[in-house]
N, C-alpha and C positions, 0 to 999 in steps of 0.2 A: 766498617761501613755497614749501613743498613739498607735493606731492600724495601722499596715501597712500590705500591701499585703504579706502574707507569701510566700516565694519562693518555687518553686517546689523542692522536694527531688530528689536526683539522681535516675533515673529510672521511675519517675512519668510521666504521660502524661500531657503535658501542655494544658491549656484551649484554645479552638479555638477562632478565632476573634469574631464569633457570640456569644459565651458564655461570652467573656469579655464585649461585648456591652450590653448584657442582664443584667449582674451584675451591670455595670455602670448605666444603666437605672433604676435599682431598688434602687440605692443609696448606695449599699454596697461597690462596687469596690474591694471586697475581695473574692477570691474563697472559697467556703465552705469547711471546714475540719471537722474532728470528734470533734474538740474542739472549733470551731468558729474562729474568728480573733485572730491572734497571738498578745498578748500584749507585747510590748517592752517598758521598762521604758525609758522615755525621759531624765531623770536626775539621777545622782547617789542617790539623796535623795529618788526618787521613787523606785529605786532598793532596798534601805535599808528597805523600807516599805513592800516589798514582804514577804510573808510567806515562810519559808524554803522549804516547800513541793512543791513549784512552781518552784524552781530553776533548777531542771533537765529539765523541759519542756522549760524553758527560754534558757538554754544552747543549747538544740536541735534546738530551733528556730533561735538562733544566727548562728549556724553552717549552717542551711539551707539557711539563708540569704547570708552568705559569699560565699557558693558554687554557689548559683544562680547568684549573682551580679559579683563576681570576674571571673566566667567563661565567662562572657560577655565582660569584659574589660581587663582581665589579671591582675596579681598582685601577692603579696606574700600570697599564700593561705595556704600551709601546715604549715608554721610557726604560723599563726594566729589561725588555727583550734586547735593547740595544747595547747593554753593558755586560752580557753574560760572560764573554771571553775575558773582558777587562777585569771583572770581579774574580774570575778563576785565577788570573795571573796575579792579582794583588794578594790573594790569600796563599798563593804558592811562594811568593817572594818574601812577604812580610809575615811576622809572627803575631797575629791578632789573638787576644787583645793586648798582649804586652806592647806590641807596636800599635799605635793609634791610627786606625783607618777611619777617616771622617767623610761622610757622604753629605754633600751640600744639597739639601732637601731629601726627602725620603722617596721621591718618585723613582729613583734608580736603585733602591735598596733591596728589591725582592730577591735577586740572585744571592746577595749577601746573606739574607735570612736563610735561604735554602742551604747554603754552604756552612752555616754556623749552627746547624742542628734543628732547624724549625720547619723542615719540609712537610712533616706530617700535620702540622698545624695550619696549613694553608686552606684547609676546608673551612676554617673559622675566620678567614681573613676579613677584617673590618666589621665583624659581627660583635655584638656586645659580649664582653668577657673573653673574646677571642684574640687572634693575632692582630696587632696594630698594622695599619697600612703604611706606617712610617717607622723609622728606627725608634726603638723604645728602650731606655735604660732599665726599665723594670723587666723587660723580656730577656735581655742577654747582656753579658759583660762585653760582648763584641760591639754593642751599640753605644758609642761614646756620646753622641748628641742626638736629640730627638726633635729639635725645633725645625719644622719643615718650611720656614720662611727662608727664601733663597738668599744667596750671596753671603752667608755667614761662616761657612766652613773654614775659609782662609784665616779669619780673625781668631776662631777657636784654635786653629793650628798654631798660630803665632803665640797665643797664650800657653798652650800645652808645651810647645818647644822651649819656651822660657822656663816653665816650671820644671821640666825634666832636666834642663841644664843646671838650674840652681840647686836641684836636689841630687845632682851627680848621677842621674839615671841614664844609662846608655839605651835609650828607647827611641825608636824612629816615629816620625809623624808624617802621615800621608793624607792629603786632602783631595778628594775627587770633586771637581767643580765643572758644571756644564758651561758651554760657551754662552748660553742664554743667561745663566746666573752671573757670569763674569761681566755682564753689562751693568750690574748693580754697583752703586757708589761704594758700599761697604767692602765689596770685593777689591776695588781699586785702592781703598784705604789700607787694606791688609797687604796687598802686593807691595805698596809703598814701604810698609814697615818690614815685611819679610825680606825683601831684596836688600835693604840697608843693613839688617841685623846680621846676615851671613850665617844664620843657623841652618842645619841640614834638614829643612822641610821640603818635602817632595809634593809639588802641585801636579796632579794628574788632570789635564784639561780634556774632558770628554766632549769632543767637538762633533756634534751631529747637526749643526747649523740652525738649531731652533730651540725654543722653549715649547710653548704651544704653537705660536706662529714662528716663521723664520726670525732669527735673531735680528734686532734692530740696532742701527747706529753705525758708527765708523769702524768699531772693533771687528765686527763680522767680516767687513771687507778686508781688513788686515789679515785675519785668520785665513780667509780664502786665498790670499796671495801666498801664505805659508803652505797651505795644502797643495796649491798648484806648483809650488817650487820643486817639490819632489826631493829636495835636499835633506840629508840626514841632519845636518847642523848648519842652517843658514847663518851667515856671518853676523847679522844684526837684525833685531826685531824689537818690539815693544818690551818683551820680557828680558832680553839681554840688557837693554838700556836701563831697566829697573834693578839690575843686579843678579838676575837668575842665569844659570846655565839653561840651555834649551836643547831638548832631545826630541826629534821628530821631523816631520809628521810620521806617526807609526800607524799601521793598519790596526784599528781597534778590534778586529775580529780574527787576528792572527796571534794566538796565545803564545807561541814561542817567541815571536818578535816582541810582544809586549813584555814577556819575562826578561828578555835580554835588555830592553830599554830600562825597565824598573831596577834591575840589578846594577846596571851601569849608573843610574841616578843615585842609588843608595851608596855606591862606592865613592862618589864625588865629594861627599861630606860638606855640601853647601846647598843653598837654595837652588832647586831645579824645577823646571817645567817640563813634563813629559806630555807631548801633544799627541793624543790618541784620536784618530778619526773614526767615528762609528756611524752606524745607520740606525736611526730610531725605528723600532718595530721590527728589527732584523729577524728573519726566519719565519715570519707569520704573514702570509700573503695579504690578508685584509688590512693589516696595519701598514705594510709597505705601500699599499695602493691608496691609503687614506691621505689625500693631499692636504686636508685641513690641518690635522695635528698628529698624523701617524698613530692614531689611537692612543694618544698620550694617556688618556683616562677613558674608562668605559664603564657602563652599567652591566647588568646581566645580559649576556649575549649568547648567540648560537656560535660555538667555537668553529663550526665548519664554514660559516659565512662572515662572522664578525658583526652581524646585524643584531639589533635588540630583539629579545625573545617576545616582547610585548610592545604594542604601540603605546607610546607614552602620552600622557595627558599634557595639555598646555601647562607650561611652567611659568612661575613669576618672571623668570628671565626672558622667556619668549614673548610674554605680554609687554614687558618693557621694550624689548627689541623692536616690536612692531610700532609701538607708539612713538619712540624716538625717531624712527625712520619717517613716520608721518609728520612729526614736528619739523624735521629737517627740510621737508619739502615746503613747509609754510614759512620757515625763517632762515634766511641766508646767513644770519649772524651766528647760527648754532654750530658749534664744533664739538668734537668728542675726543677725549684722551683716555688712554689706558696704559697699564704697565705690563706689557707682554701677555695680555689676556683678552685680546680682541674678541674672539669667538666665545669663550666661557662667560664673559660679562654681557653678551647680547649685542655686540656691535657689528655683527655680520651684515644684517640688512642695511644699516646706516652706511657702513663702509662700502658696500656694493653700489649704493646709490650716489654716495658723495665721497669718493676715495680721497679727494684732496682735503677733506675736512676732518680726517681722523689722524691722530698723532699717537704713535706707540713709542713710549720712552725707553723700552726695554724694562728689565726688572729694576726700576728706579722710581718708586712712588714719590720720593721727595722731589725729584726733578719734575715729575708730572704735575704735582700740585703747584709748584712755583711757576712752572711754565704756563699753567692755566691762569695764574695771577697775571702774568704778562699778557696773555691773550685777552683777558678781561680789560686790562688797562688800554689795550689797543682797540676796544670797542666791540669785541665779540662776546658771546655768552658761552663759556666752556662748560661741558658736562664731563666730569671726571668719573670714570666707571671703574670701580675696584671691588674686590671682595672686602667685606667689612673688616676682617681680621688684618688685611694688609694696609688699611688706612692707619692702623696703629703706628706704622713706621714713619708716617709723615705728619704727625700731630703738630710738631713745631711749625711746619710750613702752613698747615691749616690755620693755626693761631696767628702767627706773626706775618705771614706773607699774603694771606687772603683776608682773614677777618680784621686784622689791624687796619687794612686799607679799605675795608667795607666794600669788597669787590663782589660782583654778581657771578659767583662760581657755584654751579650745582654739583654736588657729590651724589652719585648713585651707588649705593652699597648693596651689592649682591651677597648672598650667603650670610645675611644678618641673623643673629640669634643662634640657635642650635643647628648645626649642619648635619649631624648624624654620624655616618661612618668615618668621616675624615679626622675626627678626634680633636684633642685639646688645642693644637696649633691653628685649627681652621674654624672652630666655633667663633661666631661673631658676637661675643658677649659684652664687649666693652664700649661699643660706639655710642649707645644712648647716654651712658654715664659721662663719657668724655665730651661728646659734642654738645650736650646740653649746657656745658659750662663755658662754651666759646662765645664771647660777646658778639651779638648781632647774628648768630647762627640760628636759622629756623630748621627744625627737624620734623619730617613727616614720616609717619608709619602707616601705610595703607593697609586696610583690613581685607581688601578684595581687589580683583582686577579693575573694576570701575574706578575705585578710589586711587589705584596706582596711576591710571591714565590721567585722572583729574589733578592729582597732586603733582605729578610730573609737569603738567602744563602750568600749574600755578607757580612751581619752582622756577621754570625757565622764563616766566613772565616777570619775575621779580628782578628789579634792577638796583635795589638798595642794600645788598649785602649777600652773604653766602647762604646756601640752603642745602639740605640733605634729604634724600628719599631712600628709605631702607626697605628691604624685603628679604624673605628667607629662601633657602634652597629647598624647594618643594613644588608639588603640583599646585597650580593656582586653584583656590577654592571657588565656590559659587559666590556670586555677588550677594551682599547683605544690604538691602536698601534701608535707609533710615525711616523711622516713623515721622520725624520732623528734624529740622536743624535750627538751633538757637545759638546766636552769637558765635557761629563757626563750629559748634559742637553738634555732632550727629547723635540723636537719641535713637537707640536701637530697640529698646524695650522699656515699658513702664507697666507695672502690675496694676490692672484696673481695680478701682474701689479698694485700694489697700494703702496702708500708711507708708510714709517715706522711711523705710527701715534701712535699706542697704543701697549704696551707690557703687556700682561696679564700673570702674574706668578701664576700658579695654584699650590696650596699646597694640595697634597693628593687628596681627593675625590671631591674637588671643581673643578676638571678638567672638569666635565660634564657641570657645570654651566658656566664656562669660555668659553667653546666651543660654547654654545648656545649664549652667549653674543657676541662672535666673528661673528657669523652669522647675528645677529641683526645689529651690527655695519657695517659689510660689505655691508648690504642692503642699508645703508646710504652713501656708498662711503668712509668709514673710513677704512684705512688699519690697520690690527690687526695681531700680532704675539702672539700665545699662547704657553707657554713653561711649562714644569714640571721639576723642578730641581732634582727630585727623592730624593737625600740627601739634605735636606733643611737647615741643619746646620752642620758644619760652612757654611757660605755663599760662594758659588762658585764664584771666581773672574770673571769667564767668564759671570756669570749672571749680575754682575755689568757692565761689558763692553757692554753687550747686551742692558741693560737699557739705556746706554748712546747713543745708536744709534736711539732711538725712541723719539717722542715728550713727551710722558708721560709713566710711568710704574705704573701698578696697581697690587699689590700682594693681593691674596684672600686666606684666611685661616679660618678653623673652630676652631680657638682658640682665646684667647683674643687679640684684636687689639693692645692695648697699650703694648709695649714691646715684641710683637710677631715677627714672621719671617719677615713680611713686614717692621716693624720698624727697624729691624736689617739690612735689605737690604738698607733701606734709609740711615742709619748711614754709611754703607760701601761705598755707592755711594758718600756721602759727603766727606768721608776720601779720596776717590780716585779722587776727584775734578770733579765728574760728576754733572752737573748742571740741568740735567733733573729732573722734579718733580717725586718723587717716593711716591705713595699714598698707605697706608695700609688699606685694607678692611678686617674686621674680626668681632669677637663678642665683645659686650660691656663688660667692666670690672665691672660686677655686677653678682649677683646670679640670674640665669635665672629660671623662674618657669617651672613646668612640662607642656608638650604639645607634639604635633606631631613634629618629628624631622624636616621635611621639612618646616613646618609652622614657627618654631622657627628660622631656618636659613634664610628663606625669610624675616622675620621681621627684621633681622639684615642686610639686604641688600645682602645676599648671594644667589642670584638666577640669572638666565641668564638675564632677563629684568632689574633687579636692577643693576647688574654689568655694563650692557651696558649704563644705564642712568648715573651712576657715571662717567664712562669714557667720555661720551659726555659732562657732566658738567665740568670736568677737562679740556677738550680741549677748551671749550668755555671761560674758565677763563684765557685765555692768555698763554697757553702752547706754546712755540716757535715752529716755523715750522722747518722741518728737515733741510732745507737749511741754517737756521740761527744758527744751533747748533754748538758749538765748536767741534773740533776734539776730539774723545775719547782718554783717556790716554793710552790705549793699541792699538797697530796697528794690532792686530789679527783680521782676517776677520770672521764674523759670518753669512754671507749670501751666 
């Protein structure tokens, strides 16, 4: 086992710099406590060697570590605090990584990381090059899966159990799934297959009655009846009917009881559900008192109070939240849907004013989208509010259930583009490339709060098909007013008394970087026009015409470059006979690691200096002069 500096408990006085120096000089490096250095097992084997009487102290030490380190970096605190004893029991009963322990989403994986040798790395949690906020196969052999989209672990478990069986490997498979994630359709599909197959997969149901919000639908009511029954093995429930043995409900904070239930489950040699009842945020008073989401996720906070260390600036989410609530007061036909993310996607104000007009599908994006189609068929205008990355799960429903029927459904995608510390599963890189190909879909990318308000209003006023409004996870920037608007396109900059050298097409929040690039290019005598198409898909024909009047056109977007808006603009230019080179600048088509949003964008060439450098290189590589350009296919003036 290794000894690490025990973190300060909430409310404790932290050591002064002088005290830290003195301790380091004496060689301990550890603040003295009543029990001396906190021993944390560096491996699951070391954990299994611990005497049972030491486990309560271990659990308290893990919670102290998490509160101390996560308060400094931000992360999923409440979810992890609730599964400390459960994770200890799992690693004492099963032999990870030989036995596969799968966590459905990484929100609950921090204790698992601590117990598999990564305690010292928590100072780098969610920092670029540091510890991932989710399970990561690159970090540890103990992390089998790293996709933090919920409701997947049971399907992974089904496949692994089949593989182990076919290869003759006597290895056990355990999937830890929350009651919130169990509301997802994929989880039900997996239960249907696991129960019928009869293979010895153990499903540990981490029942804390919520994801962010309290869990939605009929299943939570069924689980409540099981919790209230107090029986160790109720005769019949949804799990037994699906072919599982059922053990529980078990106190999820009683390590010996959990170990007993898990060992019994392993001995049964068949599909088993172990129903563990836990408290989200357990052991940290600010989290337990947080009625909104038990501090499911937090930014940098004061560990003594759980409050943010700094007053945050208005975010894109808060701007959207206020505008949608205002629209709700103007339009009785406006309804909102979400998939277990009411508060994170900004539906708090709307739901408080119009509680009967908000529908939470649980973690079931597919159901939410098709239900929205039904609402639209019934004469309402649904606004489906999701993280951009989670809309990926419902593309078929967007395409076939909404767009095919030309229904007026508005999708509002939060966390579009680079999200920063949440990493590859949460970056919203794909929505522009995907949605721009949906027939009849209009896609808006606001550059500032004023455009977000205006474009949201335009979207919900549209009654002839679906629309999308996307924005990033970031503080809302200052408004950038246009110099003029032509054919629906905002002109943000035009170099005075200069040739039409470079057209910069700013997609959404890249407008600021494009304007900086324009200033840098203008200082070199290069004429630049910066435009914001506002509605970026379908491509505005006037934008194609405008590109044809410049030597080069450069589109800049915070989505994947291949197949994105820039590529679509280039295709339309070719179809229109425009010979001006159209270059697309965007994000690479790969899974981006976690890191600071600005740094990740800069690394992809999306910064003022990088955009200016790209434009200069394109001009130097033989872009024709304005005098030699053929006449554009349209005679409409744009200057």
